[in-house]
C-alpha positions in Angstrom: 20.5 -4.3 -8.2 18.3 -6.5 -6.1 15.7 -4.9 -3.8 14.1 -6.1 -0.6 10.6 -5.2 0.5 8.7 -4.7 3.8 5.0 -5.0 3.3 1.6 -4.9 5.1 -1.3 -7.1 4.1 -4.8 -6.6 5.4 -8.0 -8.7 5.4 -10.0 -5.5 4.7 -10.0 -1.8 5.6 -9.1 -1.6 9.3 -9.1 -5.4 9.4 -6.5 -7.9 10.5 -2.9 -6.9 9.6 0.2 -8.9 8.7 3.7 -7.5 8.3 6.4 -9.3 6.4 9.6 -8.9 4.3 10.7 -10.5 1.1 13.0 -10.2 -1.9 10.2 -11.0 -4.4 7.1 -9.0 -3.5 4.9 -10.1 -6.3 5.6 -13.8 -5.7 5.1 -13.5 -2.0 1.8 -11.6 -2.2 0.6 -14.2 -4.8 1.5 -17.0 -2.2 -0.6 -15.2 0.4 -3.5 -14.7 -2.1 -3.5 -18.4 -3.2 -3.0 -19.6 0.4 0.0 -21.5 -0.8 1.6 -21.5 2.6 -0.4 -22.5 5.7 -0.3 -20.0 8.5 -1.7 -16.8 9.9 -2.6 -15.1 6.6 -4.4 -18.1 5.1 -6.2 -18.8 8.4 -7.5 -15.2 8.7 -7.9 -14.3 5.0 -5.2 -11.6 5.1 -4.2 -11.1 1.4 -4.6 -7.5 0.4 -1.4 -5.6 -0.2 -2.1 -2.2 1.3 1.5 -0.9 1.9 5.1 -1.6 1.0 8.5 0.0 0.9 11.8 -0.9 -0.8 15.2 -1.4 0.8 18.6 -2.0 -0.6 19.6 -4.8 1.8 17.9 -7.8 3.3 19.1 -6.6 6.7 17.5 -3.2 6.3 14.2 -4.7 5.3 14.3 -7.2 8.2 15.1 -4.4 10.7 12.3 -2.3 9.4 9.9 -5.2 9.5 10.7 -5.8 13.2 10.4 -2.1 13.9 6.9 -1.9 12.4 5.8 -5.1 14.2 6.6 -3.4 17.5 4.4 -0.3 16.7 1.0 0.4 18.1 -1.8 -0.5 15.8 -2.8 3.1 15.4 0.7 3.9 14.0 0.4 1.1 11.5 -3.0 2.3 10.3 -1.5 5.8 9.9 1.4 4.5 7.8 -1.1 2.7 5.5 -3.5 5.6 5.2 -0.7 8.1 4.5 0.2 6.3 1.3 -3.0 4.4 0.5 -6.0 6.2 2.1 -8.5 4.0 0.2 -6.9 0.8 1.3 -6.7 -0.4 -2.3 -5.1 -3.7 -3.1 -1.7 -2.7 -4.5 -1.0 -6.1 -6.0 -2.2 -5.0 -9.4 0.2 -2.0 -9.2 3.2 -4.3 -8.7 2.2 -7.0 -11.2 0.6 -4.8 -13.9 -2.5 -7.1 -13.9 
C-alpha cells in the first residue's frame, strides 16, 4: 500500500514553518535539506522535519495540508509540541541514519 504524508518543517524551535505534502517523505525532506529546489525553504533555511502524519490517499493528505495551512500559528506550534516537544529533527527517524 502506498502512503501519503503531510509534514511540517522548521528553521529552528519556534522558527519559520513550512507545511507540505508528499508521497515520499524521506526524499522530499532530503530535497529541502540539500536545497535541491529553489523556493521558500531554501531561502529561509527551513529544513528540520518536526512533525508529520500519514494518510491513505493523496487527496486526504492534500486536504489536511490545506487545513493546517489555514490554522493560526499557535495551533501549529501546539500540534508540533504535542508529538515532538523538543523539536527534534525527525529525519533520522524516517531514514534510519
